[in-house]
C-alpha positions in Angstrom: 0.0 0.0 0.0 1.4 3.4 -1.0 1.7 6.4 1.3 -1.1 8.2 -0.7 -3.5 5.2 -0.2 -2.8 5.2 3.5 -3.4 8.9 3.7 -6.7 8.6 1.9 -7.8 5.8 4.3 -6.9 8.0 7.2 -8.8 11.0 5.8 -11.9 8.9 5.3 -11.6 7.5 8.8 -11.3 11.0 10.3 -14.3 12.2 8.2 -16.4 9.2 9.5 -15.3 10.0 13.0 -16.3 13.7 12.7 -19.7 12.7 11.3 -20.3 10.3 14.2 -19.3 13.0 16.7 -21.7 15.5 15.1 -24.5 13.0 15.2 -23.8 12.1 18.8 -23.7 15.7 19.8 -27.1 16.5 18.3 -28.6 13.4 20.0 -27.1 14.5 23.3 -28.6 18.1 22.9 -32.0 16.6 22.1 -31.9 14.4 25.2 -30.8 17.3 27.4 -33.7 19.4 26.2 -36.1 16.6 27.0 -34.6 16.2 30.5 -34.6 19.9 31.2 -36.7 21.2 34.0 -40.4 20.9 33.3 -42.3 24.1 33.7 -46.0 23.9 34.5 -46.8 27.6 34.6 -44.5 29.6 32.3 -43.2 33.2 32.7 -43.2 35.3 29.6 -40.3 37.3 31.1 -38.1 34.2 30.9 -38.2 34.0 27.1 -36.1 35.9 24.6 -38.3 38.4 22.6 -37.3 40.4 19.5 -39.0 43.5 18.1 -40.7 43.0 14.8 -43.0 45.0 12.5 -46.2 43.4 11.1 -49.2 44.6 9.0 -50.9 45.7 12.2 -47.9 47.5 13.6 -45.0 46.6 16.0 -45.0 43.4 18.1 -42.6 41.1 19.8 -41.8 37.6 18.7 -40.2 34.6 20.4 -38.9 31.7 18.4 -38.2 28.1 19.4 -34.6 28.5 18.1 -34.0 31.5 20.4 -35.3 29.7 23.5 -33.7 26.3 23.3 -31.5 26.3 26.4 -32.9 25.3 29.8 -34.7 26.7 31.6 -36.0 28.9 28.8 -37.0 25.8 26.7 -39.3 24.6 29.5 -41.1 28.0 29.5 -41.3 27.9 25.6 -42.8 24.4 25.6 -45.4 25.3 28.3 -46.4 28.5 26.3 -46.8 26.6 23.0 -48.8 23.9 24.7 -51.1 26.6 26.3 -51.5 28.3 22.9 -52.4 25.0 21.2 -54.9 24.3 24.0 -56.5 27.6 23.2 -56.6 27.4 19.4 -53.5 29.4 19.0 -54.6 32.7 20.8 -54.8 33.8 24.4 -54.3 36.7 26.8 -51.8 36.2 29.7 -49.7 38.4 31.9 -51.0 41.6 30.2 -50.3 40.4 26.6 -52.3 39.1 23.7 -50.4 36.1 22.4 -50.7 34.1 19.2 -49.0 31.1 17.7 -47.8 31.4 14.2 -48.7 28.7 11.7 -45.2 27.2 11.8 -45.6 26.6 15.5 -42.0 27.7 16.0 -42.9 31.4 16.5 -45.1 33.2 19.1 -46.1 36.8 18.8 -47.2 39.1 21.6 -48.6 42.6 21.9 -49.5 44.6 25.1 -53.1 44.0 25.9 -55.4 46.9 25.1 -58.0 47.8 27.8 
């Protein structure tokens, strides 16, 4: 076997190893999210919100991706479950909240009295 052939085998082995590590890391992240603290009653203040502009004016949005780490993710999961249980819209903690169709984004606006 030539040096080039040995080098190719080593490169392929390292690439396989890197792919296995990446897969294992993603699986571990998924399991850690599942094992994170369960939140029964969520706090909107625990979530990351960003300012956005919509057809009805400014609002704030929280995304699943922006709230993945514990304990935020527990609050995110509880909020989305509550919204699903209420047909995607509800009022809580002084805000009108709605679940976007993708179910990975929640919008909120200060409640009007």
